[in-house]
C-alpha positions as CSV (number, residue, x, y, z in Angstrom):
1,X,9.3,-13.0,0.5
2,X,10.4,-11.3,-2.7
3,X,12.3,-13.5,-5.1
4,X,15.9,-12.7,-6.2
5,X,15.2,-13.2,-9.9
6,X,12.4,-10.6,-9.9
7,X,14.5,-8.2,-7.8
8,X,17.2,-8.4,-10.5
9,X,14.5,-7.7,-13.1
10,X,13.5,-4.6,-11.1
11,X,17.1,-3.5,-11.0
12,X,17.4,-3.8,-14.7
13,X,14.3,-1.6,-15.2
14,X,16.0,1.0,-12.9
15,X,19.2,0.7,-15.0
16,X,17.2,1.8,-18.1
17,X,16.2,5.0,-16.2
18,X,19.9,5.5,-15.2
19,X,21.0,5.1,-18.8
20,X,18.5,7.7,-19.9
21,X,19.7,10.1,-17.3
22,X,23.4,9.3,-17.8
23,X,23.8,8.4,-14.1
24,X,26.8,6.5,-12.8
25,X,24.9,5.1,-9.9
26,X,21.7,5.3,-7.8
27,X,21.5,5.3,-4.0
28,X,18.3,4.1,-2.4
29,X,17.8,3.9,1.3
30,X,14.1,4.3,1.8
31,X,13.2,0.9,3.3
32,X,10.5,0.2,0.7
33,X,12.9,1.0,-2.1
34,X,15.5,-1.3,-0.6
35,X,13.0,-4.1,-0.3
36,X,11.7,-3.6,-3.8
37,X,15.2,-3.8,-5.4
38,X,17.0,-6.4,-3.2
39,X,14.3,-8.4,-1.4
40,X,15.7,-7.3,2.0
41,X,13.1,-5.7,4.2
42,X,15.0,-3.7,6.9
43,X,13.7,-4.0,10.5
44,X,11.7,-0.9,11.3
45,X,14.4,0.4,13.7
46,X,17.2,-0.2,11.3
47,X,18.7,1.7,8.3
48,X,19.9,0.1,5.1
49,X,21.0,1.2,1.7
50,X,21.4,-0.2,-1.8
51,X,23.7,1.2,-4.5
52,X,23.1,0.2,-8.1
53,X,25.9,1.0,-10.5
54,X,25.6,1.7,-14.2
55,X,27.4,-1.6,-14.9
56,X,24.5,-3.5,-13.3
57,X,26.3,-4.4,-10.0
58,X,24.4,-3.9,-6.8
59,X,25.7,-3.3,-3.3
60,X,23.7,-3.6,0.0
61,X,24.6,-2.3,3.4
62,X,22.4,-3.7,6.2
63,X,22.3,-3.9,10.0
64,X,24.6,-6.1,12.0
65,X,25.4,-8.8,9.3
66,X,25.5,-9.0,5.5
67,X,22.2,-10.4,4.0
68,X,23.2,-13.5,2.1
69,X,19.8,-13.9,0.5
70,X,19.6,-10.4,-1.0
71,X,19.7,-9.9,-4.8
72,X,23.0,-8.1,-4.8
73,X,26.6,-8.7,-5.8
74,X,28.2,-7.5,-2.6
75,X,26.6,-7.3,0.9
76,X,28.2,-5.5,3.8
77,X,27.0,-4.6,7.3
78,X,27.3,-1.9,9.9
79,X,27.1,-2.2,13.7
80,X,23.4,-1.5,14.5
81,X,23.6,-2.9,18.0
82,X,26.2,-2.2,20.7
83,X,25.6,-4.4,23.8
84,X,21.9,-4.5,22.8
85,X,21.7,-0.7,22.4
86,X,20.8,0.6,18.9
87,X,22.9,3.7,18.0
88,X,21.0,6.8,16.9
89,X,23.6,7.7,14.4
90,X,22.6,4.9,12.0
91,X,22.0,7.2,9.0
92,X,25.5,8.6,9.3
93,X,27.0,5.1,9.6
94,X,25.2,3.8,6.5
95,X,25.8,7.1,4.7
96,X,29.6,6.8,5.2
97,X,29.5,3.3,3.9
98,X,27.4,4.3,0.9
99,X,29.7,7.3,0.1
100,X,32.6,4.9,0.1
101,X,30.8,2.6,-2.4
102,X,30.0,5.6,-4.6
103,X,33.6,6.8,-4.7
104,X,34.6,7.5,-8.3
105,X,31.1,8.3,-9.5
106,X,30.3,11.8,-10.7
107,X,26.5,11.6,-11.5
108,X,24.3,9.9,-9.0
109,X,20.6,9.5,-8.4
110,X,19.3,9.5,-4.8
111,X,16.1,9.0,-2.9
112,X,14.5,11.1,-0.2
113,X,15.9,9.1,2.8
114,X,17.8,9.9,5.9
115,X,20.8,8.0,4.7
116,X,20.8,9.7,1.2
117,X,20.7,13.1,2.9
118,X,24.0,12.3,4.6
119,X,25.6,11.5,1.3
120,X,24.1,14.3,-0.8
121,X,25.1,17.0,1.7
122,X,28.7,16.4,1.0
123,X,28.6,15.3,-2.6
124,X,30.8,17.3,-5.0
125,X,29.4,15.9,-8.2
126,X,26.0,16.0,-9.8
127,X,23.1,14.4,-8.0
128,X,19.4,14.3,-8.8
129,X,16.3,12.9,-7.1
130,X,15.2,9.4,-8.2
131,X,12.0,8.7,-6.1
132,X,9.5,9.6,-8.8
133,X,11.1,7.2,-11.2
134,X,11.1,4.4,-8.6
135,X,7.5,5.1,-7.7
136,X,6.6,4.7,-11.4
137,X,8.5,1.5,-11.7
138,X,6.7,0.2,-8.6
139,X,3.3,0.5,-10.2
140,X,3.5,-2.8,-12.2
141,X,3.6,-5.7,-9.7
142,X,5.7,-8.7,-10.5
143,X,4.4,-12.2,-9.6
144,X,6.4,-12.3,-6.3
145,X,4.9,-8.9,-5.3
146,X,1.4,-10.0,-6.3
147,X,1.7,-13.2,-4.2
148,X,2.4,-11.1,-1.1
149,X,-0.4,-8.6,-1.9
150,X,-2.8,-11.6,-2.2
151,X,-1.7,-12.9,1.2
152,X,-2.4,-9.5,2.7
153,X,-5.9,-9.5,1.1
154,X,-6.5,-13.0,2.5
155,X,-5.9,-11.4,5.9
156,X,-8.8,-9.0,5.2
157,X,-11.1,-11.8,4.2
158,X,-10.4,-13.6,7.5
159,X,-11.1,-10.3,9.3
160,X,-14.5,-9.9,7.6
161,X,-15.5,-13.4,8.5
162,X,-14.7,-12.7,12.1
163,X,-16.5,-9.4,11.9
164,X,-19.6,-11.1,10.6
165,X,-19.6,-13.5,13.5
166,X,-19.3,-10.9,16.2
167,X,-20.9,-7.6,15.1
168,X,-24.2,-7.1,16.9
169,X,-25.7,-4.4,19.1
170,X,-23.6,-3.8,22.2
171,X,-20.3,-5.0,20.7
172,X,-17.3,-2.9,21.6
173,X,-15.3,-1.2,18.8
174,X,-12.1,-2.1,20.7
175,X,-13.1,-5.7,20.9
176,X,-13.9,-5.8,17.2
177,X,-10.5,-4.2,16.4
178,X,-8.6,-6.7,18.6
179,X,-10.4,-9.7,17.2
180,X,-9.8,-8.6,13.6
181,X,-6.2,-7.9,14.3
182,X,-5.9,-11.4,15.7
183,X,-7.5,-12.9,12.7
184,X,-5.1,-11.0,10.4
185,X,-2.1,-12.2,12.4
186,X,-3.2,-15.9,12.3
187,X,-3.8,-15.7,8.6
188,X,-0.4,-13.9,8.0
189,X,1.4,-16.5,10.1
190,X,3.1,-13.9,12.1
191,X,3.0,-10.2,13.1
192,X,1.8,-7.7,10.6
193,X,4.6,-5.6,9.0
194,X,2.9,-2.3,9.8
195,X,0.4,-0.8,12.2
196,X,-3.1,-2.1,11.5
197,X,-4.7,1.1,10.1
198,X,-7.8,2.4,8.3
199,X,-11.4,2.5,9.7
200,X,-12.9,0.7,12.7
201,X,-15.5,3.1,14.0
202,X,-19.2,2.2,14.0
203,X,-21.9,4.7,13.1
204,X,-19.2,7.0,11.6
205,X,-17.7,7.6,8.2
206,X,-14.3,6.4,9.5
207,X,-11.8,6.5,12.2
208,X,-9.9,4.4,14.7
209,X,-11.8,2.3,17.4
210,X,-13.0,4.4,20.3
211,X,-12.7,3.3,23.9
212,X,-16.1,2.6,25.5
213,X,-18.0,3.0,22.2
214,X,-20.5,0.2,21.6
215,X,-22.3,-0.5,18.3
216,X,-26.0,0.3,18.3
217,X,-28.9,-1.3,16.5
218,X,-29.7,0.5,13.2
219,X,-26.1,1.7,12.7
220,X,-23.9,0.8,9.8
221,X,-20.4,-0.4,10.6
222,X,-17.8,0.5,7.9
223,X,-14.7,-1.7,8.1
224,X,-12.0,-0.4,5.9
225,X,-9.1,-2.8,6.4
226,X,-5.4,-2.2,5.6
227,X,-3.2,-5.0,7.1
228,X,0.4,-5.2,5.8
229,X,1.9,-8.6,5.2
230,X,5.6,-9.0,4.3
231,X,5.8,-5.2,3.6
232,X,2.9,-5.1,1.2
233,X,-0.5,-3.6,2.1
234,X,-4.1,-4.7,1.5
235,X,-6.8,-2.1,1.4
236,X,-10.4,-3.0,1.0
237,X,-13.7,-2.3,2.8
238,X,-17.1,-3.8,3.6
239,X,-20.1,-2.3,5.5
240,X,-22.2,-4.3,7.9
241,X,-25.6,-3.7,9.3
242,X,-25.1,-3.9,13.1
243,X,-28.5,-5.6,13.8
244,X,-28.7,-7.4,10.4
245,X,-31.8,-5.4,9.4
246,X,-30.8,-2.6,7.0
247,X,-33.5,0.0,6.3
248,X,-34.9,0.8,2.9
249,X,-32.7,3.9,2.8
250,X,-29.6,2.0,3.7
251,X,-30.3,-0.6,1.0
252,X,-30.8,2.1,-1.6
253,X,-27.5,3.6,-0.7
254,X,-25.9,0.1,-0.8
255,X,-27.3,-0.5,-4.3
256,X,-25.9,2.9,-5.5
257,X,-22.4,2.0,-4.2
258,X,-22.5,-1.5,-5.7
259,X,-23.5,0.3,-9.0
260,X,-20.3,2.4,-8.8
261,X,-18.2,-0.8,-8.6
262,X,-19.9,-2.2,-11.6
263,X,-19.0,0.9,-13.6
264,X,-15.3,0.5,-12.6
265,X,-15.3,-3.2,-13.5
266,X,-17.0,-2.4,-16.9
267,X,-14.6,0.4,-17.9
268,X,-11.3,0.0,-16.1
269,X,-8.4,-1.5,-18.2
270,X,-4.9,-0.6,-19.2
271,X,-4.8,2.8,-21.0
272,X,-7.9,4.2,-19.3
273,X,-7.5,7.6,-17.6
274,X,-8.3,7.5,-13.9
275,X,-9.9,10.9,-14.1
276,X,-12.4,9.5,-16.6
277,X,-13.3,6.7,-14.2
278,X,-13.8,9.1,-11.4
279,X,-16.0,11.3,-13.6
280,X,-18.2,8.3,-14.7
281,X,-18.8,7.3,-11.1
282,X,-19.3,10.8,-9.9
283,X,-21.9,11.4,-12.6
284,X,-23.7,8.2,-11.8
285,X,-24.0,9.1,-8.1
286,X,-25.2,12.6,-8.9
287,X,-27.9,11.1,-11.1
288,X,-29.0,8.5,-8.6
289,X,-28.3,10.2,-5.3
290,X,-28.2,13.9,-6.0
291,X,-24.6,14.1,-4.8
292,X,-21.3,13.0,-6.3
293,X,-18.3,11.3,-4.8
294,X,-17.3,12.8,-1.5
295,X,-13.7,11.7,-1.8
296,X,-11.4,10.0,-4.2
297,X,-12.6,6.9,-6.1
298,X,-9.5,5.0,-5.2
299,X,-5.8,4.7,-5.4
300,X,-2.9,2.3,-6.0
301,X,-1.7,0.1,-3.2
302,X,1.5,-2.0,-2.7
303,X,4.5,-1.3,-0.6
304,X,2.6,1.8,0.6
305,X,-1.1,2.1,1.4
306,X,-1.5,4.9,-1.2
307,X,0.6,4.7,-4.4
308,X,0.1,5.4,-8.1
309,X,-2.4,5.4,-9.7
310,X,-4.6,8.1,-8.2
311,X,-8.3,7.7,-9.1
312,X,-8.7,11.4,-8.2
313,X,-9.4,14.4,-10.4
314,X,-6.5,16.2,-8.9
315,X,-4.2,13.8,-10.8
316,X,-4.3,12.6,-14.3
317,X,-2.9,9.1,-14.2
318,X,-3.4,6.4,-16.8
319,X,-4.0,2.8,-15.7
320,X,-1.1,0.4,-16.5
321,X,-1.3,-3.3,-17.0
322,X,0.0,-5.1,-13.9
323,X,-0.8,-2.5,-11.3
324,X,-3.1,-3.0,-8.3
325,X,-5.6,-0.3,-7.4
326,X,-8.6,0.1,-5.1
327,X,-12.0,1.4,-5.9
328,X,-13.9,2.7,-2.8
329,X,-17.0,4.6,-3.6
330,X,-19.0,5.9,-0.6
331,X,-22.3,7.4,0.3
332,X,-22.7,9.0,3.7
333,X,-25.6,10.7,5.5
334,X,-26.8,11.2,9.0
335,X,-30.1,9.4,8.1
336,X,-28.1,6.3,7.1
337,X,-26.6,6.1,10.6
338,X,-23.1,6.6,9.0
339,X,-23.1,5.4,5.4
340,X,-21.9,2.8,3.0
341,X,-18.3,2.3,1.6
342,X,-17.4,-0.8,-0.3
343,X,-13.9,-1.2,-1.6
344,X,-12.3,-3.8,-3.8
345,X,-8.7,-4.2,-5.0
346,X,-8.3,-4.8,-8.7
347,X,-5.4,-6.1,-10.8
348,X,-5.2,-4.2,-14.1
349,X,-5.1,-6.4,-17.2
350,X,-4.9,-5.6,-20.9
351,X,-8.6,-6.3,-21.3
352,X,-10.0,-5.2,-18.0
353,X,-9.6,-5.7,-14.3
354,X,-9.5,-8.7,-12.0
355,X,-11.2,-8.3,-8.6
356,X,-8.8,-9.7,-6.0
357,X,-11.2,-9.6,-3.0
358,X,-13.3,-12.7,-2.6
359,X,-15.8,-11.7,0.1
360,X,-19.5,-10.9,-0.3
361,X,-20.7,-7.3,-0.5
362,X,-24.0,-7.7,1.4
363,X,-24.8,-5.6,4.5
364,X,-26.3,-8.5,6.4
């Protein structure tokens, strides 16, 4: 769980943004924003909203009963269950409550949520979007956030151990997916907080597990794992040789991909441009393989599977101390029987990066 003290610190950071924009209040109702600011993670079928006022007081509206543990000054609730039926007009119910809390404010910030749309549609003062500012604030992970991220990463490490035990010619992709999901749930100590996504297809660049598809000798099995624990995502990848006997060509591709990670670890640190990291790795692959990166080098990860920063030439982000990003170089070719992708998650520090994924890189 997120800790109230750190939630209050995050609110104070948002208050600075509000002061710069001369906002009387901010309304956030996107579930991940609500969790980030208050520690309350709404159930996936429920709406919730937080209002932060310029005087620093915070208000939370949640489903069915006030949340006593939330980092707010006042908590209220709306009826989200009527004789066990959940009303479909939840956005309007929470919107009316939020509009009442905002009474007297003239300048407000709002996020792109169903609840906020109910309020903004009838607002007669000044309102401006706030999502981009919150996304930027979410880049630096506080210790309570980082603890949950590490728990999600621990799920992936348990999943790789189980994969290593069971991957062999003839294993079913569905069975691998089910067993890895079970390993993640056992490690998390309860259900995952989002659908288990990313890549589970053997002999392919990526994709979901396919019914009836069995792994074949000579293939490579890319497992790109993204379990969510307590609302925060892990995202890292390993590649396995199905029969444990990688070919010379597969080993050469593996060495190239590992070389890409070494470049990231040598050059990434706070203040480095993500585009520069991409170009370094892209140039290395072109020199060693004849082709550059076929996709992004990586991305931030946290409350969403893809966040800032973008290690992608279509953005120009700069690494910040305290944020978590992935690096996932890949090499793919039909002759490789799919390809190699290895992905680590890194914590940015002032002097470099810390690899958060403690699992071997080897194919076999």
